[in-house]
C-alpha positions as CSV (number, residue, x, y, z in Angstrom):
1,P,45.7,123.7,116.9
2,D,43.4,124.7,119.8
3,L,44.4,126.0,122.9
4,I,47.3,123.8,124.2
5,E,49.4,125.9,126.5
6,M,48.3,127.3,129.7
7,E,46.4,130.7,130.2
8,G,48.3,133.6,130.2
9,E,51.2,135.1,128.6
10,G,52.6,132.8,125.8
11,Q,49.2,131.2,125.3
12,K,48.3,131.0,121.4
13,L,45.0,131.1,120.2
14,T,43.5,130.1,116.5
15,L,40.6,133.0,114.9
16,E,38.3,130.4,115.7
17,E,39.0,130.1,119.3
18,V,39.1,134.0,119.7
19,A,35.8,134.2,117.7
20,K,33.8,131.9,120.5
21,H,34.6,134.9,123.0
22,N,32.2,137.5,121.7
23,T,29.7,138.1,124.3
24,E,29.6,141.0,127.1
25,K,30.4,138.3,129.6
26,D,33.2,136.9,127.6
27,C,34.7,139.3,125.3
28,Y,38.2,138.7,123.2
29,L,39.8,141.2,121.0
30,I,42.4,140.9,118.6
31,I,44.8,144.0,118.4
32,G,48.3,144.4,117.3
33,N,50.2,144.6,113.8
34,A,53.3,143.9,112.1
35,N,54.7,147.6,113.4
36,N,53.8,146.7,117.0
37,G,55.1,143.5,117.7
38,G,52.2,141.5,116.3
39,P,48.6,140.6,116.6
40,K,47.8,139.7,120.1
41,V,44.5,138.7,122.0
42,Y,43.3,140.4,125.1
43,N,40.4,139.2,127.2
44,V,38.4,142.6,127.9
45,S,35.4,141.3,129.6
46,D,36.2,142.8,133.0
47,Y,36.9,146.4,131.6
48,L,33.7,146.8,129.5
49,D,32.2,148.9,131.9
50,D,35.1,151.2,132.3
51,H,36.0,151.7,128.9
52,P,35.7,155.5,128.3
53,G,34.1,154.9,124.9
54,G,31.8,152.4,126.0
55,A,31.2,148.9,126.2
56,E,29.3,149.2,122.8
57,V,32.2,149.7,120.8
58,M,34.4,146.9,122.1
59,L,31.4,144.3,121.6
60,E,31.4,145.7,118.0
61,V,34.4,143.7,117.3
62,A,34.2,141.1,119.8
63,G,36.0,137.8,118.8
64,K,37.4,139.7,116.0
65,Y,40.3,141.7,114.9
66,A,40.1,145.2,116.4
67,D,43.5,146.9,115.5
68,D,42.6,149.1,112.8
69,M,39.7,150.4,114.9
70,F,42.0,150.7,118.0
71,E,44.7,152.3,116.3
72,D,42.1,155.2,114.4
73,I,40.6,156.1,117.5
74,G,44.1,157.5,118.6
75,H,44.7,155.8,122.0
76,S,47.2,157.4,124.5
77,N,50.3,155.3,125.7
78,E,48.5,155.0,129.1
79,A,45.7,153.4,127.3
80,R,48.3,151.1,125.5
81,K,50.0,150.3,128.9
82,Q,46.5,149.3,130.4
83,L,45.9,146.7,127.6
84,K,48.8,144.9,128.7
85,Q,47.0,143.6,132.0
86,F,44.4,142.3,129.8
87,L,46.7,140.1,127.2
88,V,45.6,136.1,127.0
89,G,48.7,135.7,124.3
90,D,49.6,135.5,120.9
91,L,47.2,135.0,117.7
92,D,48.0,131.5,116.0
93,A,47.6,132.6,112.4
94,T,49.4,132.4,109.1
95,E,50.9,135.4,107.5
96,E,47.8,135.2,105.2
97,E,44.9,135.1,107.3
98,I,46.5,138.1,109.3
99,A,46.8,140.1,106.0
100,A,43.1,138.9,105.3
101,L,41.8,140.4,108.7
102,S,43.4,143.8,108.3
103,A,42.1,144.1,104.8
104,S,38.6,142.9,106.0
105,S,38.7,145.3,108.5
106,S,40.0,148.6,106.7
107,A,37.2,147.9,103.9
108,S,34.5,147.8,106.6
109,T,36.0,150.9,108.2
110,G,36.4,152.4,104.7
111,A,32.7,151.8,103.9
112,A,31.9,153.6,107.1
113,S,34.1,156.4,106.4
114,G,33.0,156.9,102.5
115,G,29.4,157.0,103.8
116,A,30.4,159.9,106.0
117,M,32.3,161.5,103.1
118,I,29.2,161.7,100.9
119,G,27.4,163.3,104.0
120,V,29.9,165.8,104.1
121,L,29.6,166.6,100.1
122,V,26.1,166.7,100.1
123,A,26.1,169.2,102.8
124,I,28.8,171.4,101.3
125,V,26.7,171.1,97.9
126,A,23.6,172.4,99.7
127,V,25.1,175.2,101.2
128,G,26.7,176.1,97.9
129,L,23.1,176.2,96.5
130,G,21.6,178.1,99.0
131,A,24.1,180.5,98.8
132,Y,23.9,180.6,95.2
133,F,19.7,181.3,95.3
134,Y,20.0,183.8,98.0
135,T,22.4,186.1,96.3
136,T,20.3,185.6,93.0
137,Q,17.3,186.6,94.5
138,S,19.0,189.9,96.4
């Protein structure tokens, strides 16, 4: 089922419909999970220039599930209240589709943080080796 209801709160959008809104001029995000009322669709097109973290971070997830990124950043209660003004409606998806969204989002977030962890480990090893050679040279 594609868009049937009127625009605004109460509208239900499919994943396919949300995916079409993936540009700077037309940017929708899916934010929400089972713990906070379920996935909802937000039109943040007019907010991109005002976002404190920059438009780029939002455009990276334009037309996609952005809940993991939204939660990982640790947005304030004020940011959560402000988000409500951009609500388009609920995501019309099955439990399986929602679970897959969360899993794929977590996997990409995990891959990024895994790469950062390797960098930290390399730095620790380098400092340790440097300290070892420095103390053995003295």
